[in-house]
C-alpha positions as CSV (number, residue, x, y, z in Angstrom):
1,M,5.5,15.7,-23.4
2,K,5.1,13.9,-26.8
3,D,1.4,12.8,-24.8
4,L,0.1,16.5,-24.0
5,H,1.7,17.0,-27.7
6,S,-1.1,15.3,-29.0
7,T,-4.1,16.8,-26.8
8,Q,-2.6,20.1,-26.9
9,C,0.1,21.0,-29.3
10,F,3.3,23.4,-28.4
11,D,3.7,26.2,-30.3
12,M,8.0,26.5,-31.2
13,D,8.3,30.4,-30.5
14,T,7.1,29.9,-27.5
15,L,9.2,26.7,-26.4
16,V,12.0,28.1,-27.8
17,A,11.5,31.7,-25.4
18,R,11.1,29.6,-22.2
19,F,14.2,27.5,-23.1
20,L,15.8,31.1,-23.3
21,S,14.8,33.2,-20.4
22,E,14.1,30.0,-17.7
23,M,17.4,27.9,-18.3
24,I,19.6,30.9,-17.5
25,Q,21.2,29.6,-14.9
26,V,20.9,25.7,-15.7
27,I,23.9,23.8,-14.4
28,G,25.2,20.5,-16.4
29,N,26.9,20.0,-20.0
30,H,25.5,22.8,-21.6
31,R,25.7,21.6,-25.0
32,M,23.7,18.6,-24.2
33,I,20.7,20.4,-22.5
34,R,20.8,22.0,-26.3
35,L,21.2,19.0,-28.0
36,S,18.7,17.5,-25.8
37,F,16.0,20.6,-26.0
38,L,16.2,20.9,-30.1
39,L,15.1,16.8,-29.9
40,M,12.9,17.1,-28.4
41,I,11.5,19.7,-30.8
42,E,12.4,17.6,-33.8
43,K,10.2,14.8,-32.0
44,L,7.0,17.3,-31.5
45,L,7.2,19.5,-34.1
46,G,9.5,18.0,-36.6
47,M,12.8,19.3,-38.9
48,E,11.8,22.2,-40.1
49,S,10.7,23.7,-36.8
50,V,14.7,22.6,-35.5
51,D,16.1,24.5,-38.1
52,K,14.4,27.7,-36.7
53,A,15.3,26.5,-32.8
54,E,19.3,25.9,-33.8
55,E,19.7,28.7,-35.3
56,I,17.3,31.1,-32.3
57,T,19.5,29.0,-29.6
58,R,23.0,29.4,-31.3
59,D,24.4,31.9,-28.6
60,W,22.4,30.7,-25.4
61,N,24.5,30.4,-23.1
62,T,28.2,31.0,-24.2
63,G,29.9,28.1,-23.7
64,L,28.6,26.4,-26.6
């Protein structure tokens, strides 16, 4: 992802929207899935974007 991001920058809003729309039926530990997503956002876009993404995804999959 990092290599791809270096050639074609990802948009935080698009990544969050895709996460919310595509990850609705995942199997596994939802807390860890969300934390992994937020870690990816941090690595690609920085801490400011993580704060925004964390707030937007806070209610994702009601088990969090």
